[in-house]
N, C-alpha and C positions, 0 to 999 in steps of 0.2 A: 575380792571385793574390798577396796579400801574404805575405812571409816573416815568420813569427812568431818564429823563433829559429834559431840555429846552435849546434851542440854538437860538441865534439871530445874525444877521449880517447886516451891512449897508455898501454900496459901493458907492463911488463917481465916477460916470461914466467917467468924464474927465480923471481921473487917469488911468482907464482901456483903454480908447481910446488912451492915450499916450503910454501905454504899447503895444497895438496892432499895432500902427504905427511903433514902433521900431522892434517888433518881428514877426509881421504878425498874422492875425486872424486865419489862417489855422493851424499854429503851436500851438497856444494857445488852439484852439478847440481840436486838437488831444491829447493834454496833459490832459485836464480836463473833456472831455465829454465821457460818456459811448458810446458804439457802436450805440445804438438806438438814443441817442441825436446827435451823429455825423452825422447820416443819415439825421436827420431833419435839422441840420445846413447846410449840403451840398445842400439840396433842397432850403433852404432860399437863399444861395449864388447864386444858379442857377437862381432862380426866380427874384432876385433883383440886382444881380451883386455885385461885391466887393466894388463898390463906395458907397453903402448904409451903410456907416460907423456907423451911430447912431443906426440903426435897428440891425445890427450885434453885436454891442457892448452891446445893451440892451439884446439881446438873451443870449449872453455869460455872461453878468453881472448878470442876474437873476440866471443862473445856478451856477455861482461862489458863490454868496451870499447864495443860498439855500444849497449848499454843505458845505460851511463854517459853517452855522447854524447847519446842520446835524452832522458835526464833533463834535461840542460843545455839542449837545444834547446826542450824543451816547457815549461820553467819560465815561469810559476809553477804550471803543472799539474804534479802530482807522481805520475807513474805508478808502480805497483809493478813489481817485476821480472817477474812473471808476466803482466802486461798487455801486454807488448811481446814480439813474436816476430820473430826474424831468420831469414829464409830466404835461404840463401847462393846464390851463382851456380851454375846448373846448366848445365854445358857441353853436355850432350846436347840440351837443349831451347832453349838460348840465352837463358833467362830470367835477367835481371840480379838482383843482390841486392835484396831487398825487406824493408822493415820494416813490420810491421803492429801497430797499437795497438788493443787491444780493452779499452776501459775498463769496469770493473764498475760505475762510477757514471755518472749521466747529466749531472752538472754539471762536465764536464771542460774546457769552453771550445771555442774554434773550430778547434783543430788537427785537420785531417782528411786531410792528405797528408804523408807522411814520405819523404824521400830519404836513402839511406844509401850510404856507401862505407866499406869496410873493407880493410885491407891488412896483411900480415904479412911480416916479413923477419927471419930469424934469431931473435933473442931479443925482438923487439918486435912488438906489434900496435897498429895505429892505426885509429881509426874517426872518421867525421864524419857528422853527421845534420843535415839541414835540415828544419824543420817549416814548413809553409805552410797557409794557409786558402784553400779554393776557393770 
């Protein structure tokens, strides 16, 4: 299974929080999240309210960093924000983080398996993606 690319990204959360305060988290979420991620985001906002800025920023920041890393790993394929879906770790089922690429075009090339790792600590979010062909 040849590796087609590796992508990494780091995000400083205060920068994203500043952006969200100017433009709104809902508008940002609608722009970058896939439909599945957007449903999860809306549940998060319902459960915790819009005042939970740090949690909302962290949720959006992880997905931003993961998608930026995926974009770099998949180059020269250029996925859109909504074609990539990040499913985070689920401690209850033991399912590891997963990155799913659902291209809307058929001419996207040979990348058909993505490996993802994301981490956050304090004000930083880090993501790494490896794209391979099986």
